C-alpha positions in Angstrom: 0.1 0.2 -0.1 1.5 3.3 -1.0 0.7 6.5 1.1 -0.5 9.5 -0.7 1.9 12.4 -0.1 0.4 15.0 2.3 0.3 18.6 0.8 2.9 21.0 2.3 0.4 23.4 3.7 -1.1 20.5 5.9 2.6 19.8 6.9 2.9 23.4 8.0 -0.2 23.6 9.9 0.4 20.2 11.8 3.9 21.6 12.7 2.3 25.2 13.7 -0.1 23.5 16.1 2.4 21.2 17.6 4.3 24.5 18.2 1.6 26.3 19.8 0.5 23.3 21.8 4.2 22.7 23.2 4.7 26.4 23.9 1.3 26.5 25.6 2.6 23.1 27.8 5.8 24.5 28.4 4.5 27.9 29.7 2.2 26.2 31.8 4.7 23.7 33.2 7.7 26.5 33.6 5.5 29.4 35.0 2.1 27.9 35.8 0.7 30.3 33.4 -2.0 29.7 30.5 -1.0 30.7 26.9 -2.8 33.3 25.4 -1.2 35.1 22.5 -3.4 38.0 22.5 -3.3 38.5 26.4 0.3 38.5 26.1 0.5 41.2 23.3 -2.4 43.1 24.9 -0.2 43.3 28.1 2.6 44.6 26.3 0.4 47.5 24.5 -1.9 48.1 27.9 1.5 48.0 30.2 -0.7 45.6 32.6 1.6 44.2 35.1 0.3 40.4 35.1 3.5 39.1 33.3 7.0 40.5 33.7 8.8 41.8 30.6 11.2 39.3 30.8 8.4 36.6 30.2 6.7 38.8 27.5 9.5 39.8 25.4 10.9 36.4 24.3 7.3 35.4 23.3 7.0 38.2 21.3 10.4 38.1 19.8 9.7 34.2 19.1 6.2 35.3 17.6 7.6 37.6 15.1 10.8 35.8 14.6 9.8 32.1 13.8 7.7 33.3 10.9 10.8 35.5 9.6 13.0 32.6 10.0 10.8 30.1 8.1 10.4 33.0 5.3 14.2 33.2 5.2 14.9 29.3 5.1 11.8 28.3 2.8 10.9 31.4 1.3 7.4 33.0 1.6 4.3 31.1 0.9 2.1 31.6 -1.8 -1.0 33.5 -0.4 -4.2 34.8 -1.8 -4.2 37.8 0.8 -5.2 41.0 -0.6 -2.6 43.5 -1.3 -5.1 46.4 -0.2 -3.5 47.8 3.0 -6.7 49.5 4.2 -8.4 46.0 4.2 -5.6 44.4 6.1 -5.4 47.1 8.6 -9.2 46.8 9.1 -9.2 42.9 9.3 -6.5 43.4 12.0 -8.3 45.5 14.1 -11.5 43.6 13.9 -9.6 40.6 15.1 -7.8 42.6 18.0 -11.4 44.0 18.9 -12.8 40.4 18.7 -10.1 39.0 20.9 -10.4 41.8 23.5 -14.1 41.0 23.6 -13.8 37.3 23.8 -11.0 37.8 26.8 -8.7 35.5 24.6 -7.9 34.2 21.1 -7.9 30.7 19.7 -4.5 30.0 21.5 -5.8 30.7 24.8 -9.5 29.4 24.5 -9.1 26.8 21.8 -6.1 25.1 23.1 -5.7 25.8 26.4 -9.3 26.7 27.7 -10.8 23.7 25.7 -8.2 21.2 27.1 -9.3 22.4 30.6 -13.0 21.9 29.7 -13.9 25.7 30.2 -17.4 26.4 29.2 -16.4 29.7 28.3 -13.8 28.8 26.1 -15.7 26.1 24.1 -18.4 28.6 23.5 -15.8 31.2 22.5 -14.2 28.6 20.1 -17.5 27.8 18.4 -18.0 31.7 18.1 -14.7 31.8 16.3 -15.4 28.9 14.3 -18.9 29.9 13.6 -18.0 33.2 12.4 -15.0 32.0 10.3 -17.5 29.7 8.2 -20.0 32.1 7.8 -17.5 34.7 6.5 -16.1 32.2 4.2 -19.6 31.2 3.2 -20.5 34.9 2.3 -17.2 35.4 0.6 -17.2 32.7 -1.6 -20.9 32.0 -2.5 -22.3 35.5 -2.0 -19.5 37.9 -2.9 -17.8 35.5 -5.1 -14.5 37.0 -3.8 -12.7 33.8 -3.1 
């Protein structure tokens, strides 16, 4: 029996998921803290004292440095992201507002919260996924942009 090769984007998604899960486990085991990327970034922007600067800066450096290193080693992936800067800025701001409203992002709720059977995280993750499905459906079938 010959196994079909796995497309490269699936491999990168698997590796990324394992890295997020590993980082979450490492932070929990080493510091007793729950990983939430938006919370760590929000703490830096707000100047909140929940985490020390020594804890936040390496995480943010890795958050920026790991993709930069991957692009340097493997080249930039082909994407279908718009080149419209205003759309990208609006999308980023909407994601930021959404994570603040939900008290976390998918790394906090989807990876860490759901693994602890947090009802709030389960609901937040279902809402994230539902809105994503609806936006994709709207973009593809109604607007025809995907």
